[in-house]
Structure formats: structure tokens, C-alpha cells
N, C-alpha and C positions, 0 to 999 in steps of 0.2 A: 514127874507126875503131871498129868494133863489138867487143864482147867476144869474139865468135867469131874475128874476124880477129886480135885480140891473142893469143888462145890458140894460134892456128895459128902465129903468129910467135914464140911462147915468151915473150911478155911476161907479167908478173905482174899478175893481175887481182884487184882487191879487191872483196869483197861477193859473190863467187860461192859456190855450194854446194860444200862440200868433198867430194872424192872418197872420202875415208876417214873412218869414224865412229870417233873416238877415245874416245867415252864408254864407260866400263865397262858390261858387260851387267847387272851388279847394279843399277845406277842405273835403267836402263830397266825392269827387272823390278819394282823398288820403285815406280816411277811407275805401271806397269800395275796392281800390287796396290793402290796407293792409289786409283786411279781406280775399280777394281772395288769396293773397300770403300765408297767414296763412293756408288756406284750401289746397293750392298746396303743401306746406311744409308738412302738416299732411298726405296728400295722398302719397307724396313721401316717407315719413318715413314708412308708412304702407306697401308700395310696397317693400322697402328695408327690413323691418322686415320679410315679407312673403318670400322674396327671400332667406334671411339668413336661415329662418326656413326650406325652401325646400332644400337648399344646405346641411344643417346639417342633415336633414332626409335622403337624398340620401347618404351622407357619412356613416351614421350609417347603412343603409341597405347594402351598398357596403361592409362595414367592416364585417357585419354578413354573407353576402354571401361568402366573402373570407374565413372566418373562417369555414363555412360549406364545402367549396371546399377543404380546407386544410385537414379537417377531412376525407372527402371522399378519397382524395389522400392517406392519411395514411392507411386507411382501404384497399384500392386497393393494396398498396405496401405490406401490410401484407399478403393479399391473394396471391399475386404473389410469395412472398417468400415461403409461405406454399406450393404453387403449385410446385415450383422448388424443394422443399425438396422431394416431392412425385414423381417428374418426373423420377428421377433415379430409384426409386423403381419400377415404372411402366415399365420402360425400361428393367430392370433386369427380371421382371416377364414375360414380353413379350418374352425375349430371352429364358428364361427357358421353357416357353410354346412351343416355336418353337423347342427347342432341344428335349423336351419330345415328340412332335408330330413326328419329324424325327426319333427319337429313336424307337418309337412304329411302325412306318412304316418299318424300317429296321428289327426290331425284328419280325414283322408280316410276313416277307418274308424270314427269316433266317431258313433254314432247318438243323436239326441235322442229317446230312447224315450218319455218322458212326453209331450212336446209332439207327437210324431208319432202316438202311439196315441190320444190324447184324442179327436180327431174320429171315429175308427173306433168307439170305444166309445160315443160319444154317439149313434150311429145306433141302437143297441139300446134296446129298451124296458125298463122295470123288470121285466117278466116274463121277459126274456131275460137270463139270468145267465151270466157267464163262470166256468166251473168251474176251468179251468187255462189257462195260457198259456206257450208256449215261444218264446224269442227267439233269433235267430241273425243275425250280421252279418259283414261282411268283416273280416279281420284282416291286419295287415302281415306276420305270420309264416306265414300259411296261404294256400292258393290262393283266388282270388276265388270267390264263390258262383256267378256266371255265371247262365245261364238253365236252366230245368228242362225245356224242350221247344222245338220249332221255332216254335211260335206264342206263346211266352211272352216277356215284356219283360225287359230288363236290370234286375237288382236289386242292391241293396247290403245289404239286410236282409230277414229273413223272420220273420213272426209266425204261429205256429200256435195257434189258440184252440179250446177245447172249450166250446160254448155249450149250456146246459141250458134247456129250455122245458117247460112243462106241456102245451102244445098242439102241434099240428103246426107245425114251424118253416117260415118262408118266407125262406130264405137268398137267393133272387133279389132280394128287396127290399133286403137289406143290400148286395148286390153293386152294385145300381144306385146307391145313395147313396155307396158307397165310391168309385166311379168319379169322383165330383166332387171328391174330396180331392186336393190337389196332390202329395202324396207317394205316391200310389197308382201302382204299376207294373202289377200284375195280381193276381188272386185265384182261388182254386179251392175248390169244395165237396168236401171229401175223403170225408166219410161222414155218414150220418144213421142213428142207432141208436135203436131203440125199446126202452126198458127197461120195467119193471113200471109205473111211474107217471110217466115223463117221457121226453123225447127228448134225445139227445145229438148235437149237430151239430159236426163237426170241420171247420174252415175254415183255409185258409192264405192269408195276405196278404203279398204282396211289395212292398217299399218301394223307391222310386227314390232318386237321389242328393240330392234335396231334403230328405231326412230326416237328412242328415249335418249335423254342427255347423258345419264350415268356420270354426272360430273364428279361424283364422289366414289366411283368405283363400285363394283359388285361385291357381294359377300365373299365370293371365292378369292377375289383379288386381295381383300383386306386380310383374309385368313393366311394367304401366302406371305 
């Protein structure tokens, strides 16, 4: 016989669900409150654990970032120290370059007057006396001499001489001999003046770059 049939017949059935709840409501409420408190405690613990994990992760990340920053600082300090080592070398090289440039500029305008004029004076005879001489050359601080006309050669120095003779001068002979000198650029007979007892002939001789000292060599020689 099933439990349903027993209930229909009025028989007493053991183990069935009671029809009436005889437990006081306060007990049920306390159970619900206890379950809710346990849920809140579990949620709070979960929040605390997540917070701790976040703080720990942030701390680890910050420590790693600090380590990377320290490494970058170390590398930067090494680079700065290396740069300081080469700063002095760069400064010295710059000074040497400046000195070399100034030296070349000065040498490029330095004329060997004695050596250059000796062959020109040697052309003159004892009867042809130089009364005065004016010298001019290029200077680093001034514009270059350049040329004096469309048919004149490039010059680096100019010599103007006043030559005194007792007889009629023959400057074309001087010019012919001067043309054979390696420092010769060109020349001109500026004037011939007859005085009471003599002739004064003014000539201008232009010298080319071979008259320069070039004591420190040219740019091509230094490049080689």
C-alpha cells in the first residue's frame, strides 16, 4: 500500500512532510540573518583578498619600474661620462682646426719679398738704380688685390719701383727678362719722367701665388 492510499484511509504515515510548520518565526529569521551574514563576510573577504592582490601587483609593478628606471639612469650616467671624456678631445680638435685655418690664411698672404724680388732686381744694371719701392699684398682682413684690368693676370702681390737712370731707359728689356721669372704675373710701365740730369721710370710688377711662403702647405697637400 502506498503512502497516498494510507493517507486516504486515515492511516498514520511516518516520514511524511508535516502539514503545519511548528518552528517559531524567530528561528527562521535568525537562520536567514545568519546565512546573510555569512554571505556578507564571504563577500568582504573576497573584496579584501582582491584588494590585497591589487596592492601586491601594484607594488611588484612599481618595483620593476623603479628597477628599469635605475638601469636607464645608470646607462645615461655612463653615456654622459663617456661624452665628457670626448668633450675635451673635441674641444682640442676644434682649437687645432681653428689654428690650422688661421695659419693657412696667414701663410696664404705671406709673401717672400726678399726671395721674390731678388731676380727682378738682378735684371737691372749698375747704372739703373732703384730710388724707391712700394710693396702691397693680399691680407686676410682685406679684400684680395684681384686684377687691375681685363688683360691682366691674377696677382697676390704688387711691387711699384721708381728706377733712376742717367740715360734713356729701356724698360722693354726689363719686361722681357722679368717674364722668365716664375713668380711673374704681369708688369706695366707706368711713366717715364725726364728730370734735369736723369730719367725716372715708374714700373709696376705683379707677382703670382708662387711668391707666397706656403710654409704650412696647401689644402691639397694636407688632404693627401
